[in-house]
C-alpha positions as CSV (number, residue, x, y, z in Angstrom):
1,X,20.1,27.7,23.7
2,X,17.5,24.9,23.4
3,X,18.3,21.7,25.3
4,X,16.9,18.1,25.2
5,X,14.6,17.6,28.2
6,X,14.4,14.5,30.4
7,X,11.4,13.5,28.3
8,X,13.5,13.8,25.1
9,X,11.7,16.9,23.9
10,X,13.2,20.0,22.3
11,X,11.6,23.4,21.8
12,X,12.3,24.8,18.4
13,X,13.0,28.5,18.1
14,X,10.2,30.4,16.4
15,X,12.6,32.1,14.1
16,X,13.8,28.7,12.7
17,X,10.3,27.5,12.2
18,X,9.4,30.7,10.3
19,X,12.5,30.4,8.1
20,X,11.5,26.8,7.3
21,X,7.9,27.7,6.6
22,X,6.7,25.5,9.4
23,X,3.9,26.4,11.8
24,X,1.9,25.0,14.7
25,X,-0.2,22.0,13.7
26,X,2.0,20.9,10.8
27,X,2.8,17.2,10.8
28,X,6.5,16.5,10.5
29,X,8.8,13.6,10.2
30,X,12.3,13.2,11.7
31,X,15.3,11.6,10.1
32,X,18.7,11.0,11.6
33,X,21.4,11.8,9.1
34,X,24.4,10.6,11.0
35,X,26.0,11.9,14.2
36,X,24.9,15.3,15.4
37,X,22.3,15.8,12.6
38,X,18.5,15.3,12.8
39,X,16.4,16.7,9.9
40,X,12.8,17.8,10.4
41,X,10.5,17.7,7.3
42,X,6.9,18.6,6.8
43,X,4.9,15.5,6.1
44,X,3.2,15.6,2.7
45,X,-0.6,15.7,2.8
46,X,-2.2,12.3,2.5
47,X,-5.9,12.9,1.9
48,X,-6.7,9.1,1.7
49,X,-4.9,8.2,4.9
50,X,-8.1,8.0,6.9
51,X,-10.0,5.8,4.5
52,X,-11.2,2.5,5.9
53,X,-10.8,3.4,9.6
54,X,-14.4,2.5,10.2
55,X,-14.4,-0.8,8.3
56,X,-16.0,-3.5,10.4
57,X,-17.7,-0.9,12.7
58,X,-21.2,-2.0,11.7
59,X,-22.4,-5.5,10.7
60,X,-22.9,-6.3,7.0
61,X,-26.2,-4.9,5.5
62,X,-26.7,-2.5,8.5
63,X,-27.2,0.5,6.2
64,X,-29.6,-1.3,3.9
65,X,-31.8,-2.4,6.9
66,X,-31.7,1.1,8.3
67,X,-32.8,2.6,5.0
68,X,-35.6,-0.1,4.7
69,X,-36.9,1.0,8.1
70,X,-37.1,4.7,6.9
71,X,-39.2,3.6,3.9
72,X,-41.7,1.7,6.0
């Protein structure tokens, strides 16, 4: 019988994961649906989630100056 560890972790039985169609590496969300019930759902794919993470990494016009140096 799975138990909640002192770190608030639970190991899910492989059989339950297989029945739910979940596998290692899947991103999931958790929702409490009242006393004694927590629902685990696969997170829908969000392909654009990472867009913009590098904004501000380089100064403005950096790429243009880099390309100009290649042409020289």
